[in-house]
N, C-alpha and C positions, 0 to 999 in steps of 0.2 A: 666783566671784570677780568684783569690780567691775573693769571694764576701765578703764585710765587713758586718759581722752580726750586727743585731740590738743591741745585748748585748755588743759586742766589741765597737760599736759606742757610746753607753751610757757610757761605761767605759772610752773611750777616752775623752769624754766631761767632765766626773768627774775628770779625771787626769789633764786635762787642767785647770779646775776650781780650783783644789787643789793647783797646782803649782802656778797659778796666785795669788790666795789668800795668799799663803805663802810668795811670793815675796812682795805682797801688805802689809802684816803684818810687814815684815822686814823693809819696807820703812817707816812705821809710827813710828817705834821706834826712828831712828835718827831724823825724822821730828819733833817728840815731843820734843826731846832734843834741837832742833834749835828754834822752835816756842814757847815752853812752853805751859802750859795748856790754857792760855788766847788766844794764837795764834791758838791752836787746836780748841778752842771753836769757833773762827771766821771761821776757815776752815770748820768745820762741820755745821755751820749755812747755808752754801751755798748748800751743796750736797743733802739734802732732797728734795728741790724744783727741782733741776737738775734731780735727780733720778725719781721723779714723772713725769716730762715732758717726759723723755725717755720712761717710761712705757706707757704713754698715746699715744705717737707718734709711737713707733716702736715695743714694745714687742709682742702685739697681731698680728701685721702685719708680724713679723718674723715667728711666728708659722703658720699663714695662708699661707705664701709663701711656707714654708716647706711642708705642707700638700697638697696644690694644685699642686705644681711642681711634687711631688711624684705621685699623681694621673695621671697627664698628661704624665709623663714618662712611667708609666705602660701602658697607652693608646697609646704610641708611637707618641704623638703629640708634636713634637719639637717646632712648631710655637706657640702653647699655652703656653708652658713653658716660652719662651722668652717674650711673651706678658704679662704674669703674673709678670714676673721679672721686666720688664720695667715699667709697671703700678705702681707696688709697690715702685720702686725707685723714680719715679716722685712724687708720693703721699707723701712719707716721706720727700723728699727733700723740697717740697713746704711747708709742714706743719712745719718742723723743722726750716726752714728759718724764717717763720713768728714768731714762738715762740722765736727764738734767738733774733730777733729784739725787740720783746715785753719785753724780759728779760732785755736787755740793757736799754731800755727806763724806765722800772719800777724798776730798780736796787736799787735806793735810797729809794723809797717808801717801797719796800720789806724789806730792811735792817732796816728801821725805825720801821716797824711793828714787826720785830723780836727782837727789843730792843737794837740793836747795829748798828749804821749807818756805821761803818767801814766795814761791810760785803758787802757794795756796790761794792768795787773793785773786790771782789771775783766773783760776778755775771757777771761783765764785762769780766773777764778772762775766765770764763767757758762757756759763751754763744756760741762761735763757735764750741765747742765740741759737742753740741746738734746735729748739722748738721752731723759731722763726725760719731758720735756714731750711729745715726739713720740709716745712709746708711750702716754702717758695719753690723747692725742687720739684714737688709734685705739680704745682700750678704750671711751672715751666714745661714739664713733661706733657701736660694737657695741651698747652699752646702748640708745642712741637708736633703733637699728634694731629692738630688742626692745620699743620703746615704754615704756621704763623710764628716767625722767629723774632719779629720786632719787639714784643714785650720782654723777651729774654735779653736782647741787646740793651734796651733802655734800663732794665732792672740791674744789669751788671754795672753799667756806668753810674747810676744813682747810688748804688751800694758803695762803690769806691769813693765817690765824692763826699758822701756823708761821713764815711769812715775817716777820710782825710781831715775834714773840718772838725768833727766831734772828737776824734782821737787826739789831734794836736792841742785843741783847746783844753780838754780834760787832763791830758798829760801835763800841760803847763800849770793848770789850776792845782793839781794834786802834788806837783813837784815840791812845793814848799813843805810838805810833810815827809818828804824823802823819796828815794828812787823807787822803792817797793810800791808806794801809793801812786807814783807817776805811771808805773807799769799798769797798775789797776785802772787808772783813768784811760790809758791808751786802749786797753782791752775792752773796757766798758764802751768806748767809742765804736768798736766792732759790733757789739750787741745792739747799740742804737742804730747803726747803719742797716743791720739785718731787719730791724723792726720797721724802719722807713721803707726798705725795699719790699717788705711784705705788704705794707699798705698800698704801695704803687701797683704791685702785680695783682692784688685783689681788685683794685679800681679798674685796671685793664681788663680783668676777667669779667667784671660786672658790665662794663661797656661793650665788650666783645660778645658776651653772651646774648645781649639784646639784638645784636646785628646778625647773628647766625641765621642763615636761611637753609632749611632742610627741604629736600625734594619730598613731595608726598608720594612715597612709594612703600610697598610692603617690605618690612625688614627681612633681610636674608639670613639673619641669625636669630636664634631663640633668645628670649629675654632671660637675663641672668639674675639670680638672687644675690643679695649682699655677699653671702659666704662663697658662692660660686665665683663671683667677681674677685673676691679677696684671694681665693685659691689660684686663680689664673694669674693674678698680679705676682704672687709669691713664686709661682713656677717660672715666670719670666725674669723676676728680679734677681734671684740669688745667683744664677750663672753669670749674669752681668756684673754683680757685686764682686765676684771672685777676681775678675780681671782688673777692676778698679781699686782693689784693696791693697795691692802690693806696695805702691809708692807711699801711701799713708802709714803702712806697717813699717816701712824703712825709716821714715821720720820718727815714728812712735818709738821704735827700738833705740834710735839715736838719742832721743830725749831722756831715756833711762840710762843708757850705756856711757855716752861720751864724757859727761861731767864726772861721773864716778871713776871711769878708767883713767882720765887725766889726773884726778885727785890721787888715785892709788899710785900713779907713776911718779909723784913728787910735787905736782903743782898744788897750790892752795885752792880752796873752793872758789875764791874770788877770781884767781887766774884762770881756772878751768871754765868758769861761767863766761868770762870775757872771751876766751878762745872759741867757745861754742857760739857766742853771740856774733863774733866775726865771721865764722863759717856759715851760719844760717842767716843772720840778719843782714850781712853785707855781701858776701861772695855769692851765695845762692840767689839772692835777690837780683844781682846784676846779671848772672848767668841766665836767669829766667827770661830776660828781655829778648835776646836774640833767639832763644829757644821758642819763644812765642811766634816768631815769624814762620818757623818750620812747623809748629803746631797748627797754624792757620792753613798752611799748605796741606798738611795731613787731613785736616777737617774737610777741606774743599775737594780732595781727590776721591774720597770714599764714595759719594753718590755716583760719580762718573764711572769708576771702576765697577761698582756694584751693578749698574745698568748693563755694562758690556758683558759682565760675567753671567748675568741672568739671561742674556741673549745668546750665550754660548759662543761669543765672538772671541775665540782664543787668540787669533793673531793680533787683534786690537788690544786685548788685555796685555799681551806680551809687550807690544810697542809702548803702550801708555805706562806700564810699570817701569820699564827701563828709562823712559823719558822722565818720569817723576823722580826716580832715583838720581838721575843726572841733575835735575833742577834742585833737589835737596842738597846735593854736594856743592853746587854752584852758589847757593844761598848761604850755606853754613861756613864755607871757607873764609870769606872776608870777615864774617863775624868773629871767627876764631882768631884771625890775624890781628884785628883791632884790639881784642882783649889781651892777646899775648904781648903785643908790642907796647900798648898804651896803659897797661895795668897800673903802674905807679901814678900816672897822670889822672886816670879815671878815679882812683881812690882819693887823690889830692883834691880834685875838683869837687867831688860830691860829698866827701866825708871828713875833710880835714878838721872841721870844727868839733866833731864828735869823737875824735880819736886822741889818745894821750899815751904817754910812756911811763906813767906812774907805777903801774902794776906789771905790764908787759909792753913791749914795743908794738903797739897795735897797728901802726901804719905799715911796718915791715911785714908782719904776719898777714895783713890784709892783701897787699899787692902780690906777695909771693903765692898765697893761696889762689888768688884770682888768675895768675899766670898759669899755674898748674891746672886749675879747673877749666881754663879756656878750651882744653882738649875735649872736655865733656860735651861741648857745644856740638861737635861733629857727631859724637855717638848719640846724643839726644835727638838730633835731627834725623839720622837714619832710623833710629828706633821708632820714632813716631810715624814716619812714613811706612816702615815695614809693618807696623801694627795696623795701620789703616788698610794696607794692601791685603793682609791676612784676614782682617774682618770683612773686607769686601768680597773675598772669595769663600766666605762661610767657614773660616778656620779660626774662630775667636779663642779657642782653648790653647792654641800654640803660643800666642804672646803671654798668656797667663803662666803657662808652664815654663817658658824661657825666663821670665822674670822671677819665678819662684826658685828655679835652679840658681840663677844669678844671685838672688838674695842670700841663699845659703853660703855661697862663696864669699859674698861681701861681709857677712857676719863673722865668718872665720877670720878674714883678714883684718877686720876691725879689732878683734881680740888679740891678734898678733902684733899689729902695727901701732895702734893708739897708746897702749901701755908703755911703749918704748919712749923714754923721756926725750930722746933726740929727734924722734919722728913726730910724736904728739898729734896735734890736730891735723897735720898733713896726712896722717894715716887714714883719716876719713875721706879725704879727697882721692887718695890713691885707691882706696877700697871702692869708691864710687866709680872710678874709671874701669876697674876690674868688673864690677857689677854690670855696667853699661856695655862693655865690650863682649861679655859672655852672652847677654840677652840679645844683642844686635847680631852676633854671628849665628846664633841658633835660628833666629827669625829669617836671616838671609838664606840659610841652608834650606829651609822649608819653602821659601818663596821660589827659589830656583827649582825645587822639586815639583811644586804644585802648579806654578805658572809656566814652568818649562822655559825659563829665560835662556835666550841664546846670544845675549849681548856680549860684546868684548869689553871686559872691565878696563882694559888699556885705553880704548877709545873713549870710554865714559869718564875716566879719572885723569888721564895724562894731561890733556889740554887745559882743563880748569886748574889742575895742580900747578902746571907751568905758569899760568897766568897769575896764580896766587903767590908763587915764589918771587916772581919779578916785581909785582906790585908791593909785596911785603918788604923786599929790599929797598924799594923806593921810599916807602913809609918810614922805615927804620933810619935810613940815611938822612932824610929830611928832618926827622925828629932830632937826630944828633946835631945837625947843622943849625937848627933853629931853637935849641933848648935854652939859649940865653934869653929868649923872649918870654912873655907871659905864657903860663901853662895852657890857658884857653887858646891863645893865638897859635902856638906851634902845634898843638894837638889838632885843631880844626884844619890848619893848612896841610900838615903832613897826612892826616887821615883822609881829608877830602881828595887830595891829589892822588893818593894811593888807591882809593876806591874808584876814581875816574879811570885811572890807569888799568885797573882790574877789569872794568866793564869793556873798555876798548879792546884789551887783549883777548877777552872771551870771544869776541866776534872776529878779531884778526886771526886767531888760531882755529876758527871754525869749530867751536865747541858744539854747535848745533848743526845737524845735517838738514837737507831740504825738507824732509818729511816732518822733522821736529819744528822747523820754522813755520810750517803751515798751521801747526797747532795754535800758535799765538794769533793767527789771523782769523781763526774760526769764531763764529758768533752763535750764541744760542738765541734763536728767534722764536718767540711765542706768538702764534697767530690767534687773534680773537675775533669773534663775530660782533 
């Protein structure tokens, strides 16, 4: 059998995430047209707390299971593999059940704290999904410990497809009872999708379990009791949870702060919820699409750098790190340009049916927020790459610390900017940029310190930047000259010509040196007998 390489496994995870997010983004477009910005505001009030609970319950446990199962498999200890797996399942099931019940009991209080009591029904609808998603995370961790990423890929895709179908159908069915119930239906679709995803991954596990072949060798580790396995899981899980928890905490704080701060500044509750829906439901959803490309790169580079670091190959670590930073910059730049130049057109194409001007000018707020937020694509890209580099060189606490420091500054600026009536929801976007810039700069400082990078930033940044400026001007001028045509037509022509121009200029300006070009030609060959 051909062994699934670590790099291929990482690429499979990235591919699954990319397809799943793409389907998820497609889902939110018709959902916005059904619910409107007020309904999307309600929809997104619920998910920050839900995401935070999932991170607390299962994200660290999933990583712990993956690592521990892998160790026991190398040691040929099948008994310990199953003990770790069972202990983690029982742990997350009990914890998720408790949190689900608490969420239902406190749903009204949470909704009141967030400034909109109608969010209560969303919490009730999403509560069972906490149990399903937590169990799924553990089973995924088990598969990853077995170096099998395919079930995770399939699971991610099925989850999003079911959410799309069930969410849209139920939102339409419940719409006749009002927007609040339509939101309930859409969120119930998420719970149903998690249930079907759980069934699929359990079936995958049962099939896979019967095909596992263990070498008949004496185990190299002592057998663990249930409580010893649980202790090991918790020791590995909670440090990993710390790093994963910052972003959900950010969204969680926003769900309580933004609507209330906007209301206190002079906006009505309806206007504030609409603005929050535009920011989270429209702008953040769109920004997440190009960010996913960079996240896929970040996922793929970690095993490569980890292997080089483990072999103490400092020169290659330095070379690959600078190369990956350059690749990140080259990928992020055109994404930033497209969103900056075509922001009004993107909003018009995707969301025109779901936007109105009855309460606020939703179209204007949407495209202006998208233009400003386009800068965050660059920061997100670097931040993800830097995080992968630091984790690869065994410095995982640095990304957590940098995000924590940045979160403190973000919260301060949220309180300063959002209550200003003239800045309002734009204060959230500005605070995000401050947050990302601080975290990115801190991570870069430590990368230069520990990797001892000796690259010239001018050589890395100038050629791609020049290519981006020229192609950006081409896109902008073409858009202006063709704007009398259909929005789809001039956007595709101007954007397509600009991107082709960018790719050509990247090579004309020799953005890659000879050593970097050789990286593209390398192949990972696995010899089998």
